[in-house]
Every structure is written in structure tokens, then in C-alpha cells.
C-alpha positions as CSV (number, residue, x, y, z in Angstrom):
1,M,0.0,-0.1,-0.1
2,V,2.9,2.4,0.9
3,E,4.2,2.0,-2.7
4,W,0.8,2.8,-4.2
5,V,0.3,6.0,-2.1
6,W,4.0,7.1,-2.8
7,E,3.4,6.6,-6.6
8,L,0.2,8.7,-6.2
9,Y,2.3,11.4,-4.2
10,G,4.9,11.4,-7.0
11,T,2.4,12.1,-9.7
12,G,0.7,14.9,-7.5
13,E,-2.4,12.7,-7.0
14,V,-2.0,11.8,-3.5
15,L,-5.5,12.6,-2.5
16,E,-6.7,9.7,-4.7
17,A,-5.3,7.4,-1.9
18,A,-8.2,8.7,0.5
19,D,-10.9,6.1,1.2
20,Q,-13.5,6.3,-1.3
21,K,-16.1,5.6,1.4
22,L,-15.6,9.2,2.5
23,C,-17.1,10.4,-0.7
24,G,-14.8,13.4,-0.7
25,G,-16.2,14.4,2.7
26,F,-12.9,15.6,4.0
27,D,-10.7,18.7,4.1
28,E,-8.2,18.2,1.2
29,K,-5.4,20.0,3.0
30,E,-5.7,17.9,6.1
31,M,-5.9,14.7,4.1
32,E,-2.9,15.5,2.0
33,C,-1.0,16.3,5.3
34,L,-2.1,12.9,6.7
35,L,-1.1,10.9,3.8
36,V,2.3,12.6,3.3
37,V,3.2,12.2,7.0
38,G,2.1,8.6,6.7
39,L,4.6,8.1,3.9
40,W,7.2,10.0,5.9
41,C,6.7,7.6,8.8
42,A,7.1,4.7,6.5
43,H,10.3,6.0,4.8
44,P,12.4,2.9,3.8
45,N,15.4,4.6,5.5
46,Y,14.5,4.7,9.1
47,N,17.1,7.4,9.7
48,L,14.8,9.7,7.5
49,R,11.6,9.0,9.4
50,P,10.4,11.7,11.7
51,S,10.3,11.7,15.4
52,I,6.7,11.9,17.1
53,R,7.4,15.4,17.8
54,Q,8.2,16.3,14.2
55,A,5.1,14.3,12.9
56,T,2.9,16.0,15.4
57,L,4.1,19.5,14.5
58,V,3.4,18.9,10.8
59,L,0.0,17.3,11.5
60,N,-1.0,20.3,13.6
61,F,0.1,22.6,10.7
62,E,2.8,24.1,12.9
63,S,5.6,22.9,10.5
64,P,5.7,22.4,6.7
65,L,5.1,19.2,4.9
66,P,8.3,17.2,4.4
67,D,9.9,17.3,1.0
68,L,9.9,13.6,0.1
69,P,11.3,12.2,-3.2
70,S,8.7,11.7,-6.0
71,K,9.6,8.1,-6.1
72,M,9.8,5.8,-3.2
73,P,13.4,4.9,-2.3
74,L,14.1,1.2,-3.2
75,C,16.9,0.6,-0.9
76,P,17.5,2.2,2.5
77,T,20.5,4.6,2.5
78,V,22.4,4.8,5.8
79,F,23.9,8.0,6.6
């Protein structure tokens, strides 16, 4: 599922990953934020995943969305 959402993110269509049962009944900015933070938390390189504090700040719109690569990294890169 992460691969699918990341693919949508890369093509600028991340909102397509929202549950269709919601019938569009959601705030698009909030949904985009939730999905992007989800990708960030699932980053293949655990060193690039956010702390709980970082994720919370973004989810509360107190920090900007992370700048993730348009394609999901295939192999973790250790820094």
C-alpha cells in the first residue's frame, strides 16, 4: 500500500489514496497532510523517518510538509 500511495504522491495525486467511502467528505489540506506524514513515517530509510514530535508538528500545521522524493526509495541509504 505504501508503494501505491507513494506513486500517487509522485504524480501529484496523493488525494486519490483517500478512502472512497468518505465520498470526498474531508478537508483536502488535512488529508494531504495525513497521507504525506504517513509516507514520511514509513520511509524505507528509518534514519529519515520523523520523530513523534516532528510528525505531530506537521499534523498540527505548525511545520511544513516534508519534501519527500517523488519516487519511493528502493533501498535504504544509511547516513
